[in-house]
N, C-alpha and C positions, 0 to 999 in steps of 0.2 A: 382524778382523771389522768390517764396516761396519754401524753401527746406523742404521736408517731414522729420519729425522726425524719427530717426532710432528706430526700435523695439529693445527691450531688452531681451536677452536670459539669463536665470538664470543659475548660476554655483554652484553646491553643492559639497563639499568635506570635509574630516575630517581635523581638525586642530591639531590632536594628534602628527603628525610628522611635526614639524615646517619647516624643510628643504624642504620637499615635498610641504607643503602648500605655501611656498614662491615661489617655482618653478611654481606652478599652477597660482599663483597670477601674477607673472611676464609674463608668457605666455599670460594670459588674457589681461594684459596691452598692450603688443606688438600687439596682434591681434586687440585690439580696436583702435590702431593707423592707421590701414589699412582702406581704403574706402569700408567698408562692408555695406550691407543693414541693418545690425543690430549691436548692441554692446553687450558685455558680462558684466554681473554684478555678482560678487562673493557674496556668502552669508553674509560675514562680513559687507557689505554695508547696510544690512537690520537689523543689530543688534542695534536697537534703544533703548536707555535707557528709562525705564519707561513704555515700552509696552511689551506685551507677545512676546517672541522671535518668536514663530511659526506664528503669524498672518501676519506680513509683508512678510515672506518667502512664505507662501501659496498664498498671493495676487500676488507676483511677478511670481510665477509659473503659475497662472491663466492668467497673461498678456503675458507670454513668448510664442514666436512661437515654441520654443523647449527648452529642458532643458539638460544641460550637467552635468553628475554625475561622480565623480571619485570614483572607487571602489577598489583602491589599498588597502585601509583599509576599513573594513566594519563597519563604524560608523552607529549605529542604527537609528540616526536621518536622516542621508543621505539616508539610505535604505527606510525609511518611505517616504521621499520626492520623491524618484524615483517612488515608488508605487503610491503616490498621483498624480504625473504628468501623469503617464500612465492612471490612473483612470479618469483624467480630459481630456483625449484624446489628450495628448501632445506627440510629438516624444521625446524620451529620448536617448541621445547620450552618451554612457558610455565610459569612458577612464580608462586606467590603466598604471602605471609606470612600464616599462619593467624590470628595474634593481632592483626593490624593491620587495622582497618576500611578505611582507605585510600579507594580509589575503587570499592569493591565495588558500591555502589548505582548508581553511574554506569555501571559495566561491565554491570550487569544491564539498564539502560535501553538501552544502545547495542546489545546483542547481541554478535555477533562471537566473543567469547572463550569463552563457555560452549559454543558449537558447535565450537570448536577443542579444548577441554579444557585443563586445567592441573593442575599438582601443587601442593598446599598443604604448605608446610614450617613447622615450629614453631620452629626455631632453627638455629644454625650446624652442629651435628652432623647434624641431620636433612637439611639441604640438602647438606652435604658428602657424606653417604652416598648421596643420590639422584644427585648429579652423578657420583659414582664408580661407580654401577651402570650397567647396560646401557641405552642410549638408542637406540631405533629411529630410523634415519636416513631411513626412507621418507617422501618429501614428499607433500603433497596433489597430486592430479592437476590440471594446469592447461592441458592441451592440448585445446582445443575448436575446432571450425571457426568461422570468422568468420560472423557473422550479416549476410549481404549485404543483407538487406532492412531492417535497422535498425542502422546502423553506429555510432550514437552512444549512449553510456550517460551519463545525467545523475543525479547524486546531489542530489536536491532537499532543501532545508532545511525544518524545520517551520514557519518563518515566511517567507512569500513577500513579500519587500520589493519595491519598485519595481525595484530593480536586478536581482533574480532574474527578475521578469517580463520585463524587457528581454532578459536573457541567454537565456532559453528562446525568446522570440520571435525573436531574431536567429538562433539555431540552426535554428529551423523555417524562417525566411526563407532561410537558406543552402541549403535543399533537404532538410534532415533532419527532415521532418515525422514520420516513423516512427522516433522515437527510443525507447529503453528507459529506464526510470528507477526509482529507489527513491523512493517517496513516503511520508513518515512519517505522513500522514493515513490511509493504507491499511495500512501495515505499521509497527508501532511499533518493531520491532527488526530489525536487519540481520544475517542469518546469514553467517558467513565463507564457507561453501560457495557461497551465492548470489552474494556479492560476487566471488569468484574466477571463477565461471562467467560473470557478466555482463561483467567486464573482459576475460576471455579472448576473448569473442565480439566485442569492440568494435574499431573502427578509431580511436576517439577517446573520451576520457572527460572529462566536464566537472564541476567541483566549485566552488561558491561557498563561501568561508569566511565565518563570521559573527562580528561583534563579541560579546564575552562578555556584554554587557548585554542582548542579545536572548534572549528565552525559548527554551530548548532548544538554545542555541548550543554549550554544552559537549559535549552528546551528538553533535550534528551534526558538529562539528569533529573529534571522535574518529573517526567514520566516514569523514570526508573524508580524513584523514591515512592511514588504513588503505588506502582505495581508491587514494589517490595513490601509496602505496608499492607496491601491486600493479601499478599502471599502469607505474611506472618500472621495476619488476623485470621485467616482461614486455616492456618496450620499447615500450609503447603511447603514442601522442601523448596528452597530457592538458593541460587548461586549468584553472588555478585562479585565480579572481578573489577579491579581498578589498577591503573598504572601508579607507580610510586609518587608521581608528581601531582596526583589528584588529591584534593582536600576532601576527605570522606566525611559526610555528616555524622554528627555524634551518635544519632540514634542507631546507626548500623555499623559504626566503626569497628566494633569488636568482631563482627562476623563477615567482613569483606575480605576476599582473598586478593592480596596485592601480588603483582607479577613484575618481574624484571626480565625473565627469560622465557622462551617458549616452553621449557619444561615445567615452569610454574603453572601455566595454564593447563597443560596436559595433566598434571597432578591434581589440580583443582577439579577438573571434570571427572577424573577417575574417582576422586573421593566423593563426588556428588552423586554419581550414578547409583550406588547402593541405596541411597535415600529414595530415589525415584522408584526403584523396584519394590522397596519395602512399603512405600505408601500405596503403590498400585496393587499390592497383594492384599491389602486390607479390604474389608467390605466397603460398600459405598458409604462415604462419610454421612453421618446423620445430619439432618438439617430440617428446617421448616418445610413442610410440603408446599409445592408450587400451587397457589390457589386458583390460578386461571389458566385456560387453554392458551391464551396469548403469551403468557410467560414461558410456557413449555414449548412454544413454537420456535423451530429452528429452520430457517429457509436457506441456510448456507452462509458462507462468508463472502463479502464483496471481493476478496482476493482469492483467485483460484488456487494459489499456492497453499492456502489453508484448507482446501477442499479435496486434496488428492485422494483421500480414502472414501469420499462420499459422492463425488461429482457424478460418477456413473449412474447413480440412482435417478438423477433428474436432469441430465444434460440434454439440451435441445439439439438434435442432430440435423443441422442445416445442410444446404447444398454445398457450402464451402467445406464442411466436414466430409461429405461424401467424396468430393474431388480430392481432398488431401489423402483420404484413406485409400482412394483408388490410385494413388501415385501419380496424379495428373499435374501436380504443381511442384515447383522448386522453392517458391516463396509464399508465405502467408503474411498478408499486410493488414494492419488495422490500427485504429487510434488507441490511445491509452484507455483502458477500461472497456474495450470492445469485445474482449473474450479470446485474445490470441492464446494466452496461457491455458485457458480452459480447453480450447481446441487441441493444443499441444498435449495436454494430459489425456484427453479422450482418445486421440489417435494412438498415443503411446500405450494406453491400457488395452485398447481394442487389439492392436497388433501383438502386444505381449501376451495376450490370452492364448494365442497359439504357441505352444512350447517349441515348435519347430523354427519360429522366427527369432532373429537376433535384433533386439531393439536397443539402440545406443542413444539414450536421452541425455543431452548435454545442455548445461545452462552456464556457459561462460558469461562473465560480466565485463562490460567495457573497460572498467578500471584495471582489469588484469592484463590488458594489452597496452596500457598507457606507457609503462616503462619500456616495452619493446619499441613502441613508436618513438619515444624521446631518445633512446640510446642508439637505435639503429636506423629506423625507416626514414627519419628526417635527414639523414646524412647520405642517403642513396639517390641515385638517379631514378626517374620514374620507371624506366624499364626494369632496373634492378629491384625496385620495390615489388613490382608485380611478380617478377620471377621468384623472389624469395618468399613473399607472403603466400603465394599460391602453393609453393612447395611445402611451406610450414603447415598450412591447413590440410593438405593431402596427407602429409606425414602423420599429423595429429589424428585425423579420422581413421587412418589405417591402424594406428596404435590402439585407438579406443575400440575399434572393432575386434582386434586381436585380444585386447583385455577382456572384452565381454564374452568372447568365445571361451577363453580359458576359465573365466569366472563361472560361466554357466555350466560347464561340463567337468568341473574340478572333482566332483564326487562320483561321476558316472563313467568317465572315459576308460577306467581300468577294466570295466566289465563290458565294454563295447568294442568288439574286434574291429569295427569299421573306423573307430575314432582313436583307438589307442596310440598307434604310431603317428597319426596326424597331430594329435594333441602334443605328444612328446616333441615332435619336430617344431611345431609352432611355438611351444614354450621355450625351446632352446634358442630360437631366433629372437623371440620377444625379450627374454631376460638377457639383454646384451650388457657388456661391461659398461660402467659409467652411466647406466640408466637406472633411474629410480622409478619403480612401478608402485610405490607405496602411496597411501593417502587417497582422497577422493579426486574427482576430475579437476576441481579448482587447484588442488595442490600439484597435480601432474602438469596442468597447463602452466602454472607459475614456474615449476621446475624446468620445463622445456624452454620457456621464454628466457629464464635466467641463464640457462646453459648457452643458448644462442647469443645472448648479450655478452657473456664472458668470452666466448670464442671470437666474436666480432672485434671486441676491444683488443684482445690479444693479437689479432692478425692485422687490423687496420687502424687501430689507435684513434678511432672517431673521426677520420678524415671525411670532409664533405664531398659530395659529387662522386661517390665511389661507385664504380661499375663492378658487377659480379658476373663471372662466367659460370656455366653450369657446373664445372668442376669445383669452383669456389663455394657455390651454394651447397653442394654435396658435402664438402669438407666442413663447412660451418654448421650445417643443420643435422646431418644424419649420424646418429650413434649406431643405428642398425644398417644392415645391408637392405636397402629399400626394395630392390627387385626381389630378393629372396623373401622378404616379409610379405610383399604383395602376392607372390606365388603361393606361399604357405597358407595365407588367408583364403585365397581363391580355391585351393585344393580342399580346404576344410569346409568351405561353403557348399561343396557338392552334397553334403549330408544335412543341409539346412534349407528351409523353405524360402526365406527372404530376409533381407537386411534393411532396417529402417534407422537412419541417422537423423535425429531431430534436434535442431539447434534453437534454443530460446534464450532470451535475456542478453544477447550480444550487445544490444543497444542500450542496456541499462546504464544510466549515468551519462549517456550522450545527449547533447542538445543540438538543435539544428544550426545554431550559430557557432558552437564549438566543433561541429562536425565539418572537418575540412577535407581536402582532396585525399589526404592519406587515409582518413577514416573510411571514405568511400571506397578506396582501393582495398582496404581490409575486408569490407563486406562483400564487394564484388568478387574478390579472389576466393572468398569462402564459397560463394555460389559456384564459381568456376571449378574449384577443386572438387566440390561435390558432384558436379555434372561430369567431370572427367573420370572420377572413380565409378560413377554410374555406367558410363559408356564402356569402360574397361571390364567391369564385372559382368555387364550384360553380354559383352562379346564372349565371355567365358561361360555364358548360359545361366548366370545368376540373376535373381531379382534383387535389385539394389536401389534404394530410394534415399535421397538426402533432401530434407526440407528445412528451410531457415525461416523463423518467425521474427518479423521486425515491425516497428512502428511505421505508420504510413508517411510521417514527415521525414523519417530517415530514408525510406524508399524513394520519396520524391527527390531528396537530395542526391541519392545514388543515380537516379535517372538523369538529373542535370549534369552530372559528371561523366555519365556513360550513356551516350545516346542510344545504343543498341539495347539497353535494358528496359525500355518501354514495352518491348514485346516479350519480356520474360514470362514464363508460365507462372501465374500467381493466382491465389484466391484472396479476395478482398473482403474483410469483415466490416462492412458498413451497414449499420442498422438504420432503416428508414421507415419500416412498417410498424406502427404501434401495436398491432395485433401479434406480431412476432415476439415483441418484448413481453406482452401480456401472456403469451403461451409459455415463454421461458419461465415466467414467474409462477404460472399455474402448475407446471410440473414440480416446482419446488414446494409449493403449498401442498400438493397431493402427497408428495414424499413425506413431508413433515407431519401431516395429519393422518397418514396411512389410509388415504382415500383411494377410490377406484379411479383409474386413468380417465374414464369417460366423464367424470364429474365436471360440470361447467364452472368456469371461473367465477361468474357472478355469485353462484350459490356458495362457494367457499369464501369469497371476498367479504360478503356481508356478514359472515360469522365473526370476522376479525377486525372489520373497519366500518365506520359509518359510510353510507353510500354516497353522500354528497358533502362537498365543502365549498363554501362561497358560490353556490349555484352550479358547481361542476361535479361530474362523476369522479370519485376520489382516485380510482386507479388511473384514469385518463389525466387527471391533474398531476399525479406523480410522474407518469411517463413523459408528459409534455416538458417537465422540468428536469428530466434526466439527461438531456442533450442526446437522447437516443443511444445511451451506453448502458449495457447491463449492469456494470459495476455501480454506476450512479443510482440506478433504480433500487438496487439492493441497499445502498447507503441511505437513501431517502426512507425506505421502509424501516431500516434498522433504527434510525434516529426517532421516527414517529413511534415505533413499537417500544423503544427504550423509555420515552417519556410516559407512554401509556402504562407500562409495567411499573415504573417508579411510583405512579399514583394508584396502583392496584385496579386499573380499569379492566373491565371484561373484554373490551375491544378498543381499537384506536378511535378516540373521539376527536372532535373538531379542534379542541385546544391542543391536543397532542400533535395534530398535523401542523398547526401553526408553529409550535415550538420546534418540532422536528425539521420543518422546512427552513426555519431560521438557522439551526445548527448546520444543516446540509449546505445552505447557501454560503455560510461563512467558510466551510471546508472548500467549497468549489471556488470561491473568490480567491483564497490563498493559493490553491492549486493552479488555477489559470493565470494568476498574476505572476507566479514563479515561472510558468512555462513561457509567458510573454517576455519576462526579464531574461530568460535564457536565450531566446531568439533575438531580442532587441534590448540589450543592456541599458540603452538610453531611455527605455520605456519603463524603468523600474517604478513600481507603485502606480502605474498608469490607471489601473482599474479603480483605484481609490478616488481618483479625480471625478468619477461618475457619481460620487456620493450626493444624494438629494437631487439628482437630475430627474428630468421628466422621462417617462417610459418610452416616448418617441421623440426623436431629435431630427431637426433639419440638418442638411449637410453643413450649413453655417454654424449651427449650435455644436455639432460634433467637432468641427474645426476649432472652435473656441476652447473646448475641453482639452483637446490634444495639445493645443498651444500652451494652455495653462500648465499642462503636465511636462512641458519642456520638449515636446516632439517638434522638430523643425519641419518646415513646409515640405521639403524634399523627401522627408521620411514618412509623412503622414499617410500617403497612399499605401505603402507597404504595411504599416501598422493597422490600417483599416482592413486590409486583406486578411491579416492575422485574426482580427476580431470577428470577421465574417466566417473565416475558415474554421475557427474553433467554436462557433455558435454563440459567442458573447453578444454579437449583434446580428440582426436580421434586416430584411428589407420590407417595408410596407409599401405596396404598390397595387393599384387596381382593386382596392378594397380587401386585400389579403396580406397576411404576414408570411414571409418566406425566410426560413432558416436553412442552413447548409444541408441539413439532413432531409429537407423537403424537396431538394432539387438534385437528389442522387449525389450529393457531395461534390457538385460541379461549381466551383467558384465563379467560373465565367458566366453562368446563368444569372447568378445574383448581380454581378457587376453590369451585365448588359441590361437586365431588367431595371436596375437603378439608373443607368445612363440614359435610357430612352424615355423614362417617365419623369418629367420635370417636377411633378408633385411628390415623387417618392421620398420617403423618410426612413431613417434608421430606427430600428426597434431594439431596445435592450431586452435580452432574454429574461423571461419571468423568473428563471432560476436564481438570478442575481438580485432580484428586487428586495428580499428581506435584508440581506447583508449590506446593501448599498442605500437602504431607505429610499428607494426609487418612488417618485410621485407618479401614480398612474393617471395619465391624462386620457380622457375619453376620446375615442376616435369618432369623427363625424359620421353620422348614419348616412348622410347624403353628400355627394359631391356638390360643391357650390354651383357648378354649371347646370345641375339638374333642377335647382330650386325654381327658377322662373317658369320652366316648362310645366312642372308639377303644379305650381300655383295657378297657371292658366287652365290646366285640366280641371282643378277643383272648382274654379270660378265657373267654367262652362257647365259643370255638373249641377252646381247650385242654381244656375239660371234655368 
């Protein structure tokens, strides 16, 4: 009788902790002594002298029915191998030693692993028993159609160094303006499901590694190695760059492009681009068919930046959108995740659809102005600051309008007798000596800032309290003849319909504690410069609009420093109606399922999700925990859908909602804790002090928690205001629960309601319950004062 050879399952783990490594090795040895249909092979068995370490390991992963990976310690090579196995369509069974802290906190910050799930073992016997038991070999689904409109996926690091700016700029310059990305400023954790989806849709994946001395590098490099493994497993072209000081993991060391100069990055991107084109020119990669409608469902990305090519299919056009499109506002204000960038994209695309319009879509980022602030603005008097920065923005806007005019008509002006001479004259003024028009907007902004810094240092040598005359501002700032530039732009606009200047992202990287008076001046002067240009151009008979999109906390700070800005024309993106969020989601579902616009939400929803969870209608359950922000609702659905597809469910089941809400809750906890730490550094990790708390707290109980977290008595009022303002806490009063979005985002209503009701309590938002293990205490059905009266009424009835 011929005995079939046993399959071999590969086991990956870190060798850094020899005790734990020996434990895993012994458990594997004991499991192999059992009559299993497969045997386990630890990675040291593949460490063959004279051969590249990674080659036999990847071959073993290819041959394995599934892969076991220990994540007690997050060894970067193991992380890469886990990603490679998933990319190869292998089931990855993750394990973790229960008694060893290891890198659990790091894993929680990175994401990935809790959305994959893992088994915690306590010792050799426990691990041996689990390895000897049944292991489901069903892999994660990885077959998704290519995103032909956004071919490149970029894993951005938390700290954007100059090298990262150059990398992204060169990718955009190569023609991939519509790239997708993971941005840790917007999403603190990366889910494994999202990473798989994004890499599978890509023709190219780009990852910078960072030196461990950079803040957040350890978490970023974990994500980068996981994504690199996915890309290699799926056979996707990928580019990894790293500074020479970075210790590159062995598994990818031979393929990482090291850089010392800007030219090294430029060459790396140039060499990478042909691989993107070649991969994209192939037929759709072969793969397993997607077995369920749910797996094929794509309702869009929680980040609008990743939806630039698809958002128009399902964007909900609100009153705020109509006001912005009508040119009625100078500011669009909203909380993080409320849809500012989605509105920015929608207004841009709608106005750009008319070829007669000039649309200047600018996304500066706060850090690009930090050096300008440190090297110049902090040394000037307040009047000089306002004068200089207003002139800076006005000059920049004019330059960008001129740039867009020249770019738009570069191929047609020769054949247009109306524009020919105007184009030539404008180009002559724009291409001034000592002015670089190369690169994207970020590069032009940086170049202009650096030139201003250099001129200032050369003239004033960094003296504090410097006053500047109009003539000095002109000498410092302008390479061009500003009056001539404005005149030539105005003359050119006679043959255009309207101009739209749309600023987004200026406040990225700003926090309200770090936002000082100078930052408020930078923002205020931008609005002033835009209004001034609007007035001047409108006097010349042109339609000119400048709209700035900012976070509402930044706007509130602006108002505090500029009393006249409370009356500024603005649109506020505050979602308070659950039906509006449900309609936003319905449009996405219709688009994804190719349904008719009039199809009711309930009819679609019940095809993809169970109707009830814990006695609540499921869409209402998710909306209630979204803090009334579109991005959060999309995140909740994405997590729940991810777990459902991992287990091959036809629709989202109750168990998927439970797991998805846990993953979302942990994301939200970290995100809000970081925002709180930004505003109140002394409140670092405050939210974690609510662990195991009751869902409702008396003022005294809340005070005890804040005191334990190190918040002094004189700071507690301000911290409580933050918790109420961001929806972490609500007020239970008069038999109802009130969160900030239920009172039109008016904090005063919550505070007055709490102040006048002596029995009022604080309520922890249900969105945080899973992450904080909140104990749900039942609310009394009857007020104590009602009991005697009701008892008397019952007694009278009985008699």
